[in-house]
C-alpha positions as CSV (number, residue, x, y, z in Angstrom):
1,X,87.5,102.6,105.7
2,X,87.5,100.5,108.8
3,X,87.3,97.1,107.2
4,X,90.3,97.9,104.9
5,X,92.2,99.0,108.0
6,X,91.3,95.8,109.7
7,X,92.6,93.8,106.7
8,X,95.8,95.9,106.5
9,X,96.6,95.7,110.3
10,X,95.8,92.0,110.5
11,X,97.3,91.1,107.1
12,X,98.6,87.8,108.2
13,X,95.3,86.6,109.6
14,X,92.5,88.6,107.8
15,X,91.6,88.7,104.1
16,X,88.4,90.4,103.1
17,X,86.2,88.7,100.5
18,X,83.8,91.3,99.4
19,X,80.5,89.8,98.4
20,X,77.2,91.2,97.1
21,X,74.3,92.2,99.3
22,X,71.6,94.2,97.4
23,X,70.0,96.9,99.5
24,X,67.7,97.5,96.6
25,X,67.4,94.3,94.6
26,X,64.8,95.6,92.1
27,X,64.4,98.9,90.3
28,X,62.0,101.2,92.1
29,X,59.6,103.5,90.2
30,X,58.2,105.1,93.3
31,X,61.4,106.5,94.8
32,X,61.5,110.2,94.3
33,X,64.6,112.4,94.4
34,X,63.1,114.4,97.3
35,X,62.4,111.2,99.4
36,X,65.9,109.9,98.6
37,X,67.5,113.2,99.6
38,X,65.6,113.0,102.9
39,X,66.8,109.4,103.4
40,X,70.4,110.4,103.0
41,X,70.1,112.6,106.1
42,X,70.6,109.3,107.9
43,X,74.1,109.2,106.6
44,X,75.0,111.9,109.1
45,X,75.1,109.4,112.0
46,X,77.9,107.2,110.6
47,X,79.6,110.3,109.2
48,X,79.9,111.6,112.8
49,X,82.1,108.7,113.9
50,X,85.8,109.6,114.4
51,X,87.1,107.1,111.9
52,X,84.2,107.2,109.5
53,X,84.4,107.2,105.7
54,X,83.3,110.4,104.1
55,X,79.6,110.9,103.7
56,X,77.6,113.8,102.3
57,X,73.9,114.3,102.3
58,X,72.7,114.0,98.7
59,X,73.0,117.5,97.1
60,X,72.9,116.8,93.3
61,X,70.0,116.4,91.0
62,X,71.3,113.1,89.8
63,X,69.3,110.0,90.6
64,X,67.9,108.7,92.7
65,X,69.8,105.4,92.2
66,X,67.2,102.9,91.1
67,X,68.6,99.6,92.4
68,X,71.8,97.9,93.6
69,X,72.6,95.5,90.8
70,X,74.4,97.7,88.3
71,X,77.2,98.8,90.6
72,X,77.6,95.2,91.9
73,X,78.0,94.0,88.3
74,X,80.7,96.7,87.6
75,X,82.5,95.7,90.8
76,X,82.5,92.0,89.8
77,X,83.7,93.0,86.3
78,X,86.6,94.9,87.9
79,X,87.4,91.9,90.2
80,X,87.8,89.8,87.1
81,X,90.8,92.0,86.3
82,X,92.4,91.4,89.6
83,X,92.4,92.4,93.3
84,X,93.9,95.9,92.7
85,X,91.3,96.7,90.0
86,X,88.5,95.6,92.4
87,X,89.8,97.6,95.3
88,X,90.1,100.8,93.1
89,X,86.6,100.2,91.7
90,X,85.0,99.4,95.1
91,X,86.5,102.5,96.7
92,X,85.5,104.6,93.8
93,X,81.9,103.4,93.8
94,X,81.6,104.1,97.5
95,X,83.0,107.6,97.2
96,X,80.9,108.3,94.1
97,X,77.7,107.3,95.9
98,X,78.2,108.5,99.5
99,X,80.3,111.6,99.0
100,X,80.2,112.8,95.4
101,X,76.4,112.0,95.1
102,X,76.6,110.3,91.7
103,X,73.9,108.0,90.5
104,X,75.9,104.7,90.4
105,X,73.0,102.9,88.7
106,X,73.4,105.1,85.6
107,X,75.3,103.4,82.9
108,X,77.1,106.5,81.8
109,X,78.2,107.2,85.4
110,X,79.4,103.7,85.8
111,X,81.4,103.9,82.5
112,X,82.9,107.2,83.7
113,X,83.9,105.6,87.1
114,X,85.4,102.7,85.2
115,X,87.5,105.1,83.1
116,X,88.5,107.1,86.2
117,X,89.9,103.8,87.7
118,X,92.0,103.5,84.5
119,X,90.5,100.1,83.7
120,X,90.6,98.8,80.1
121,X,87.7,100.3,78.3
122,X,86.9,97.0,76.4
123,X,86.5,95.1,79.7
124,X,83.6,97.4,80.9
125,X,81.3,95.1,78.8
126,X,82.1,92.2,81.3
127,X,79.3,93.7,83.5
128,X,76.8,92.4,81.1
129,X,77.8,88.7,81.7
130,X,74.9,86.5,82.7
131,X,77.3,84.6,84.9
132,X,78.2,87.8,86.9
133,X,74.5,88.5,87.4
134,X,74.0,84.9,88.7
135,X,77.0,85.3,91.0
136,X,75.6,88.6,92.4
137,X,72.2,87.1,93.0
138,X,73.7,83.9,94.6
139,X,75.8,86.0,97.0
140,X,72.8,88.1,97.9
141,X,70.8,85.0,98.8
142,X,73.7,83.6,100.8
143,X,74.0,86.9,102.7
144,X,70.3,86.8,103.5
145,X,70.6,83.2,104.7
146,X,73.3,84.3,107.1
147,X,71.2,87.1,108.5
148,X,72.4,90.1,106.6
149,X,69.9,92.9,106.6
150,X,72.2,95.9,105.8
151,X,75.7,96.9,105.0
152,X,78.3,96.3,105.8
153,X,77.6,92.8,107.0
154,X,80.7,90.9,108.2
155,X,81.0,87.2,108.9
156,X,83.9,84.9,109.4
157,X,84.3,82.2,106.7
158,X,82.5,79.1,107.9
159,X,81.0,80.9,110.8
160,X,77.4,81.5,111.6
161,X,77.9,84.9,113.5
162,X,77.4,88.1,111.6
163,X,77.9,91.8,112.4
164,X,75.6,94.1,110.5
165,X,76.1,97.8,110.2
166,X,78.9,100.3,110.4
167,X,80.7,99.8,113.7
168,X,83.8,101.4,115.3
169,X,87.1,99.9,114.3
170,X,87.6,98.6,117.9
171,X,84.6,96.4,117.7
172,X,85.9,94.7,114.6
173,X,89.4,94.4,116.1
174,X,88.1,92.8,119.3
175,X,86.1,90.3,117.2
176,X,89.2,89.3,115.3
177,X,91.2,89.1,118.5
178,X,88.6,86.8,120.1
179,X,88.4,84.6,117.0
180,X,92.2,84.3,116.5
181,X,93.2,84.4,120.2
182,X,95.9,87.0,119.5
183,X,96.3,90.7,119.5
184,X,96.6,92.6,116.2
């Protein structure tokens, strides 16, 4: 993933702080599986980039995912266990959704992903914390206030500028070079 690569290559100057932005803040009753499968055709554009993550047009009968809150709560619950737990969960959720075509709003699917990440089973219940939900909603509102309208949305701490959408690694690297005044 480009942003992880940016963090790895600029480790002395860049630290990612993944925050919630809800593409679908509320459950949708009107979203059919057929419409959702057609929508996932749009994933082919970013998938065609040379350094893209893996994407696959939705091929399963699972879903469609109803809304964004459940996977964000699970990611926050994993983050409470540490940076490594969050990273594994975050990468697993992205792969489950964009490549494996799993409904990451389904509680059984989320529990399975939690187990696949080898996180403590008892800690899965953290996702039900009202404080986590408030944190997800607060971060979503903050992202909207800064102009986020899609994902990824990248901004420098304290900055007003934001880059929205999947962009080539070189664009992110040039941005960091300009902001830090040094080469990576």
